[in-house]
TORKOL-4160 file (C-alpha; in steps of 0.2 Angstrom, whole numbers, padded with zeros to 4 digits, m for minus):
236
<pt num="1" X="m0360" Y="0171" Z="m0093"/>
<pt num="2" X="m0347" Y="0157" Z="m0094"/>
<pt num="3" X="m0359" Y="0147" Z="m0083"/>
<pt num="4" X="m0373" Y="0149" Z="m0094"/>
<pt num="5" X="m0363" Y="0145" Z="m0108"/>
<pt num="6" X="m0355" Y="0128" Z="m0100"/>
<pt num="7" X="m0372" Y="0123" Z="m0097"/>
<pt num="8" X="m0377" Y="0122" Z="m0116"/>
<pt num="9" X="m0375" Y="0102" Z="m0122"/>
<pt num="10" X="m0363" Y="0100" Z="m0136"/>
<pt num="11" X="m0370" Y="0084" Z="m0142"/>
<pt num="12" X="m0378" Y="0082" Z="m0159"/>
<pt num="13" X="m0396" Y="0081" Z="m0151"/>
<pt num="14" X="m0393" Y="0099" Z="m0145"/>
<pt num="15" X="m0388" Y="0105" Z="m0162"/>
<pt num="16" X="m0405" Y="0098" Z="m0170"/>
<pt num="17" X="m0416" Y="0109" Z="m0160"/>
<pt num="18" X="m0415" Y="0123" Z="m0147"/>
<pt num="19" X="m0430" Y="0129" Z="m0138"/>
<pt num="20" X="m0434" Y="0148" Z="m0139"/>
<pt num="21" X="m0429" Y="0151" Z="m0121"/>
<pt num="22" X="m0411" Y="0144" Z="m0124"/>
<pt num="23" X="m0410" Y="0154" Z="m0140"/>
<pt num="24" X="m0416" Y="0172" Z="m0131"/>
<pt num="25" X="m0403" Y="0168" Z="m0117"/>
<pt num="26" X="m0388" Y="0165" Z="m0131"/>
<pt num="27" X="m0394" Y="0181" Z="m0141"/>
<pt num="28" X="m0393" Y="0190" Z="m0125"/>
<pt num="29" X="m0375" Y="0183" Z="m0121"/>
<pt num="30" X="m0371" Y="0190" Z="m0138"/>
<pt num="31" X="m0376" Y="0206" Z="m0134"/>
<pt num="32" X="m0366" Y="0207" Z="m0117"/>
<pt num="33" X="m0352" Y="0200" Z="m0126"/>
<pt num="34" X="m0352" Y="0213" Z="m0138"/>
<pt num="35" X="m0352" Y="0226" Z="m0124"/>
<pt num="36" X="m0338" Y="0218" Z="m0117"/>
<pt num="37" X="m0328" Y="0217" Z="m0133"/>
<pt num="38" X="m0328" Y="0237" Z="m0133"/>
<pt num="39" X="m0323" Y="0238" Z="m0116"/>
<pt num="40" X="m0309" Y="0226" Z="m0118"/>
<pt num="41" X="m0304" Y="0234" Z="m0134"/>
<pt num="42" X="m0297" Y="0248" Z="m0124"/>
<pt num="43" X="m0284" Y="0238" Z="m0113"/>
<pt num="44" X="m0267" Y="0238" Z="m0118"/>
<pt num="45" X="m0258" Y="0228" Z="m0131"/>
<pt num="46" X="m0250" Y="0217" Z="m0117"/>
<pt num="47" X="m0269" Y="0212" Z="m0111"/>
<pt num="48" X="m0271" Y="0199" Z="m0126"/>
<pt num="49" X="m0278" Y="0185" Z="m0117"/>
<pt num="50" X="m0295" Y="0194" Z="m0112"/>
<pt num="51" X="m0297" Y="0200" Z="m0131"/>
<pt num="52" X="m0295" Y="0180" Z="m0136"/>
<pt num="53" X="m0307" Y="0174" Z="m0121"/>
<pt num="54" X="m0321" Y="0187" Z="m0128"/>
<pt num="55" X="m0318" Y="0181" Z="m0145"/>
<pt num="56" X="m0318" Y="0164" Z="m0141"/>
<pt num="57" X="m0335" Y="0166" Z="m0130"/>
<pt num="58" X="m0343" Y="0175" Z="m0146"/>
<pt num="59" X="m0337" Y="0161" Z="m0157"/>
<pt num="60" X="m0345" Y="0148" Z="m0145"/>
<pt num="61" X="m0362" Y="0156" Z="m0145"/>
<pt num="62" X="m0362" Y="0159" Z="m0162"/>
<pt num="63" X="m0359" Y="0140" Z="m0167"/>
<pt num="64" X="m0372" Y="0135" Z="m0154"/>
<pt num="65" X="m0385" Y="0147" Z="m0163"/>
<pt num="66" X="m0379" Y="0141" Z="m0179"/>
<pt num="67" X="m0380" Y="0158" Z="m0186"/>
<pt num="68" X="m0367" Y="0158" Z="m0199"/>
<pt num="69" X="m0368" Y="0144" Z="m0214"/>
<pt num="70" X="m0352" Y="0139" Z="m0223"/>
<pt num="71" X="m0348" Y="0149" Z="m0236"/>
<pt num="72" X="m0333" Y="0142" Z="m0247"/>
<pt num="73" X="m0320" Y="0152" Z="m0256"/>
<pt num="74" X="m0305" Y="0150" Z="m0267"/>
<pt num="75" X="m0290" Y="0152" Z="m0255"/>
<pt num="76" X="m0272" Y="0153" Z="m0260"/>
<pt num="77" X="m0266" Y="0144" Z="m0246"/>
<pt num="78" X="m0248" Y="0148" Z="m0243"/>
<pt num="79" X="m0251" Y="0166" Z="m0242"/>
<pt num="80" X="m0266" Y="0162" Z="m0231"/>
<pt num="81" X="m0255" Y="0151" Z="m0219"/>
<pt num="82" X="m0242" Y="0164" Z="m0220"/>
<pt num="83" X="m0253" Y="0178" Z="m0211"/>
<pt num="84" X="m0259" Y="0165" Z="m0199"/>
<pt num="85" X="m0240" Y="0161" Z="m0194"/>
<pt num="86" X="m0237" Y="0180" Z="m0193"/>
<pt num="87" X="m0251" Y="0183" Z="m0181"/>
<pt num="88" X="m0247" Y="0167" Z="m0170"/>
<pt num="89" X="m0229" Y="0173" Z="m0168"/>
<pt num="90" X="m0235" Y="0190" Z="m0162"/>
<pt num="91" X="m0246" Y="0183" Z="m0150"/>
<pt num="92" X="m0232" Y="0170" Z="m0144"/>
<pt num="93" X="m0221" Y="0184" Z="m0141"/>
<pt num="94" X="m0234" Y="0193" Z="m0129"/>
<pt num="95" X="m0238" Y="0178" Z="m0120"/>
<pt num="96" X="m0219" Y="0174" Z="m0118"/>
<pt num="97" X="m0220" Y="0159" Z="m0130"/>
<pt num="98" X="m0206" Y="0156" Z="m0144"/>
<pt num="99" X="m0218" Y="0149" Z="m0159"/>
<pt num="100" X="m0209" Y="0138" Z="m0171"/>
<pt num="101" X="m0216" Y="0133" Z="m0190"/>
<pt num="102" X="m0214" Y="0118" Z="m0200"/>
<pt num="103" X="m0222" Y="0118" Z="m0216"/>
<pt num="104" X="m0222" Y="0104" Z="m0229"/>
<pt num="105" X="m0229" Y="0101" Z="m0248"/>
<pt num="106" X="m0246" Y="0109" Z="m0248"/>
<pt num="107" X="m0259" Y="0113" Z="m0263"/>
<pt num="108" X="m0258" Y="0131" Z="m0271"/>
<pt num="109" X="m0276" Y="0133" Z="m0271"/>
<pt num="110" X="m0291" Y="0126" Z="m0263"/>
<pt num="111" X="m0309" Y="0130" Z="m0259"/>
<pt num="112" X="m0314" Y="0130" Z="m0241"/>
<pt num="113" X="m0323" Y="0143" Z="m0229"/>
<pt num="114" X="m0307" Y="0152" Z="m0224"/>
<pt num="115" X="m0316" Y="0162" Z="m0209"/>
<pt num="116" X="m0319" Y="0145" Z="m0201"/>
<pt num="117" X="m0303" Y="0136" Z="m0205"/>
<pt num="118" X="m0294" Y="0151" Z="m0197"/>
<pt num="119" X="m0304" Y="0151" Z="m0182"/>
<pt num="120" X="m0300" Y="0131" Z="m0179"/>
<pt num="121" X="m0282" Y="0134" Z="m0182"/>
<pt num="122" X="m0283" Y="0150" Z="m0171"/>
<pt num="123" X="m0292" Y="0141" Z="m0156"/>
<pt num="124" X="m0281" Y="0126" Z="m0157"/>
<pt num="125" X="m0266" Y="0137" Z="m0156"/>
<pt num="126" X="m0273" Y="0148" Z="m0141"/>
<pt num="127" X="m0277" Y="0132" Z="m0132"/>
<pt num="128" X="m0259" Y="0126" Z="m0134"/>
<pt num="129" X="m0252" Y="0142" Z="m0128"/>
<pt num="130" X="m0261" Y="0142" Z="m0113"/>
<pt num="131" X="m0252" Y="0126" Z="m0107"/>
<pt num="132" X="m0236" Y="0133" Z="m0113"/>
<pt num="133" X="m0233" Y="0149" Z="m0105"/>
<pt num="134" X="m0214" Y="0154" Z="m0106"/>
<pt num="135" X="m0210" Y="0138" Z="m0117"/>
<pt num="136" X="m0210" Y="0133" Z="m0136"/>
<pt num="137" X="m0224" Y="0129" Z="m0147"/>
<pt num="138" X="m0222" Y="0121" Z="m0164"/>
<pt num="139" X="m0234" Y="0122" Z="m0177"/>
<pt num="140" X="m0234" Y="0111" Z="m0192"/>
<pt num="141" X="m0244" Y="0110" Z="m0209"/>
<pt num="142" X="m0243" Y="0097" Z="m0222"/>
<pt num="143" X="m0254" Y="0087" Z="m0234"/>
<pt num="144" X="m0258" Y="0069" Z="m0232"/>
<pt num="145" X="m0262" Y="0056" Z="m0245"/>
<pt num="146" X="m0280" Y="0058" Z="m0251"/>
<pt num="147" X="m0288" Y="0045" Z="m0262"/>
<pt num="148" X="m0299" Y="0058" Z="m0271"/>
<pt num="149" X="m0289" Y="0067" Z="m0283"/>
<pt num="150" X="m0300" Y="0083" Z="m0282"/>
<pt num="151" X="m0297" Y="0085" Z="m0264"/>
<pt num="152" X="m0282" Y="0088" Z="m0253"/>
<pt num="153" X="m0282" Y="0082" Z="m0235"/>
<pt num="154" X="m0271" Y="0096" Z="m0225"/>
<pt num="155" X="m0266" Y="0092" Z="m0208"/>
<pt num="156" X="m0263" Y="0105" Z="m0194"/>
<pt num="157" X="m0254" Y="0101" Z="m0179"/>
<pt num="158" X="m0249" Y="0111" Z="m0163"/>
<pt num="159" X="m0235" Y="0103" Z="m0150"/>
<pt num="160" X="m0234" Y="0112" Z="m0134"/>
<pt num="161" X="m0227" Y="0105" Z="m0118"/>
<pt num="162" X="m0238" Y="0097" Z="m0105"/>
<pt num="163" X="m0254" Y="0087" Z="m0105"/>
<pt num="164" X="m0269" Y="0095" Z="m0112"/>
<pt num="165" X="m0287" Y="0093" Z="m0105"/>
<pt num="166" X="m0297" Y="0078" Z="m0112"/>
<pt num="167" X="m0307" Y="0088" Z="m0127"/>
<pt num="168" X="m0320" Y="0073" Z="m0130"/>
<pt num="169" X="m0325" Y="0072" Z="m0112"/>
<pt num="170" X="m0326" Y="0091" Z="m0111"/>
<pt num="171" X="m0338" Y="0091" Z="m0126"/>
<pt num="172" X="m0349" Y="0075" Z="m0123"/>
<pt num="173" X="m0353" Y="0077" Z="m0104"/>
<pt num="174" X="m0367" Y="0091" Z="m0098"/>
<pt num="175" X="m0358" Y="0103" Z="m0089"/>
<pt num="176" X="m0369" Y="0109" Z="m0075"/>
<pt num="177" X="m0360" Y="0119" Z="m0062"/>
<pt num="178" X="m0342" Y="0115" Z="m0069"/>
<pt num="179" X="m0334" Y="0129" Z="m0079"/>
<pt num="180" X="m0322" Y="0127" Z="m0092"/>
<pt num="181" X="m0305" Y="0135" Z="m0090"/>
<pt num="182" X="m0297" Y="0146" Z="m0104"/>
<pt num="183" X="m0287" Y="0131" Z="m0111"/>
<pt num="184" X="m0303" Y="0120" Z="m0113"/>
<pt num="185" X="m0314" Y="0132" Z="m0119"/>
<pt num="186" X="m0302" Y="0138" Z="m0134"/>
<pt num="187" X="m0301" Y="0119" Z="m0138"/>
<pt num="188" X="m0320" Y="0115" Z="m0136"/>
<pt num="189" X="m0323" Y="0130" Z="m0148"/>
<pt num="190" X="m0308" Y="0123" Z="m0161"/>
<pt num="191" X="m0318" Y="0105" Z="m0160"/>
<pt num="192" X="m0335" Y="0112" Z="m0164"/>
<pt num="193" X="m0327" Y="0123" Z="m0178"/>
<pt num="194" X="m0319" Y="0107" Z="m0186"/>
<pt num="195" X="m0336" Y="0098" Z="m0184"/>
<pt num="196" X="m0343" Y="0113" Z="m0195"/>
<pt num="197" X="m0330" Y="0110" Z="m0209"/>
<pt num="198" X="m0334" Y="0092" Z="m0208"/>
<pt num="199" X="m0318" Y="0087" Z="m0200"/>
<pt num="200" X="m0318" Y="0073" Z="m0188"/>
<pt num="201" X="m0310" Y="0084" Z="m0174"/>
<pt num="202" X="m0295" Y="0084" Z="m0164"/>
<pt num="203" X="m0284" Y="0071" Z="m0163"/>
<pt num="204" X="m0268" Y="0068" Z="m0150"/>
<pt num="205" X="m0252" Y="0060" Z="m0149"/>
<pt num="206" X="m0235" Y="0061" Z="m0142"/>
<pt num="207" X="m0222" Y="0072" Z="m0151"/>
<pt num="208" X="m0204" Y="0077" Z="m0149"/>
<pt num="209" X="m0208" Y="0093" Z="m0141"/>
<pt num="210" X="m0223" Y="0086" Z="m0130"/>
<pt num="211" X="m0243" Y="0081" Z="m0133"/>
<pt num="212" X="m0248" Y="0086" Z="m0150"/>
<pt num="213" X="m0265" Y="0091" Z="m0154"/>
<pt num="214" X="m0271" Y="0093" Z="m0173"/>
<pt num="215" X="m0284" Y="0089" Z="m0186"/>
<pt num="216" X="m0285" Y="0084" Z="m0205"/>
<pt num="217" X="m0297" Y="0094" Z="m0215"/>
<pt num="218" X="m0301" Y="0090" Z="m0233"/>
<pt num="219" X="m0302" Y="0105" Z="m0245"/>
<pt num="220" X="m0308" Y="0105" Z="m0263"/>
<pt num="221" X="m0293" Y="0107" Z="m0274"/>
<pt num="222" X="m0294" Y="0122" Z="m0287"/>
<pt num="223" X="m0284" Y="0117" Z="m0302"/>
<pt num="224" X="m0270" Y="0131" Z="m0307"/>
<pt num="225" X="m0272" Y="0141" Z="m0323"/>
<pt num="226" X="m0258" Y="0129" Z="m0331"/>
<pt num="227" X="m0265" Y="0113" Z="m0326"/>
<pt num="228" X="m0282" Y="0116" Z="m0334"/>
<pt num="229" X="m0287" Y="0107" Z="m0350"/>
<pt num="230" X="m0282" Y="0118" Z="m0365"/>
<pt num="231" X="m0298" Y="0123" Z="m0376"/>
<pt num="232" X="m0299" Y="0115" Z="m0393"/>
<pt num="233" X="m0292" Y="0127" Z="m0408"/>
<pt num="234" X="m0304" Y="0132" Z="m0421"/>
<pt num="235" X="m0308" Y="0120" Z="m0436"/>
<pt num="236" X="m0300" Y="0124" Z="m0452"/>
């Protein structure tokens, strides 16, 4: 299954069309992965890596098939992120990774496909944790300047020690007999998810803790009730 998935081309030409044979293979892969998921669910709580891997493979197949359209909904951003941070810390404990969070200024409410945004953050974090076993991971979330007052440019970054794989190469070259390791697979799914959200993808630079992988995604801002224009009163 991993060999079939790795052989799929991730270029724009591939996403524009897919022959019936490839689609059938991927649909069968989804069925196989559903059965694997049922077996993996029986594993102990410590066996989190196999569950994450199966979930990542399912996300990759669904992205290839283009099954789920983007569905934007209103999200209260801070509680949404807080739930993600709590899950990240819980996963980090099981992996032996210390997770630290830095959070800056953020809009209160926005419209976004919450499941896709969560998936991008999750896969980027998992990819970093694969490299930081027994170490420390820093998650940072902040708002960058946006020229459009109706949108917010939210940045999400993960710093971990070590040098991660080169994601653009992993995405753009046809991976015949080469297999992606777990770390690269998580980051490829994060990259493809970000493309679905309209973001440019994963960027990298050196931070104080090590290499930082991050992205910026533009979100539609929903005005708070007190910010909305008051309705005109009745005429005398």
